[in-house]
N, C-alpha and C positions, 0 to 999 in steps of 0.2 A: 451537386447531383453526380452520382457515379456513372460510369460507362454503361452498366447494365440497366440502370433506371432510364437513361437517355435512349438506349436501344429499345426498351420496352415502350416508352412513350411514342417513339417514332413508329414502331410496329402497330401500336394501337391506333394512331392517326391513319396509317395506311389501311388498316382493316375497316375503320369507320368510313373512310372515303370510298373504298370498294363497295361496301354495303350500301352507301347512299347512292352510288351510281347504279347498282343493281336494282334498287327500289325505284329509282327514277325511270329506268328503262322498262320496268315491269308495269308501272302505272301510267306512263305516257302513252297516248294513242299512237298506233302505227300509221305513219303517213306513207302511202304508196304512190309512186309517180305513175298515175293512171295512163299517161301517154305511152309508157313502155308496153302496155298490154294491147295496143291497137287503137283504131280510130272509133270503134263502135263498142257499146256495152249493151248486152241483152239482159233485160230484167224481167223475170216472170213474177206473176202476182203483183203487178206494179200499180194497181189501182187503190190499194189500201195498205195500211200498216207498214211493215218493214220493207216490202217491195217498193212501195211508193217513196219511202224515205231514201232507199238506195238510189232510185232513179233521180230524185232531186239532188242528192249529194254528188252523184257522178256528173250530172249536168253542171252543178256548181263548181266542182273541181276543174272541169274543163275550162270554164270561164276564168277561174283563178289562175290557171296556167297561163292563159293569154295575158292577163294583167301583169303577172310576174315577169314575163319575158318582154313585155312592152308592146304587144300587138293589140292596139285598141282601134285599129282601122277596119275592123270587120273580118280580118283574116283569122280563121279559127284553127287552133292547134289541139284542142282538147277532145273530149269524148262526146260523140253523138249517142243517142239512146234509142234502142228498140224496146218498146213496151209490149209485153204479152200478158193477156189476162182473158177471162171468159166473156166479159160484157163490153161490147163496143162503145156504149154510151159513156161508161166510166173511163175507158181508155181515152176517148176524145176529150173528156174533161181534164184528165191529167196531162194530156198533150198540150192543151191550151194553157194550163197552169205553168208548165215548164217553158213553153214558148214565150209567155208573158214575162217571166222572171229572167230567162236566159235566151235572148233573141238570137245569139250566134249558134245555138245548139240545134242540130237537126234531130227531129223526132219522127220515128216510124212506129205505127201501131199494128198489132196483129191480134185479132180476136180468136182465141184458140182454147179449147177445153182439153186438157191433158188426160182427164178421166174418161173421156168418151172412147168406146172400143174402136170406133171407126178411126179416130185420130191416132190411137195407139198403132194401128196398122200403117198409117201414113208415116209416123215417126220411125217405125221398124223399117219401112222401105227406104227412108232417107238414110238411116244408119247403114243399111246394107250397101246403098249406092256410094256413100261416103267412104266406107272401108274399102270397097272394090276399086273406086277411082282415086282414092287418097287425095281428096279435094284439098286445095290450098286455101285454108282459112287463115285469118290473122294469127289467131292462137286458139287452140281448142283446150279449154281449161275445165 
């Protein structure tokens, strides 16, 4: 095999390896260290569908973090969950479900309808106070 053929084969192997790495990174799920984002996660629409799935996954990841680090003695390092939705009964049901699966996770529930005009005024006042006082939250994302 000549020098040019060898160089061509090596270049082809390099390109295929880079392409395989790119495809792997594109298709593999992104794993975020949720601990870096704070101690609490707020999930809206958490009684059904995607919101409920997010709440369950965040509670699970918090528990997984504890197991990976080796804290099985009840000390919790992961995310606690604040659930927000319109109906209190459904919120209580999801709260019980999370507590039964992940006993180390703290769960708070808030029944709140974001579509109500009265509630929009409350949100507006909160934002004005937040901007004015520059409240110190874990992270505003």
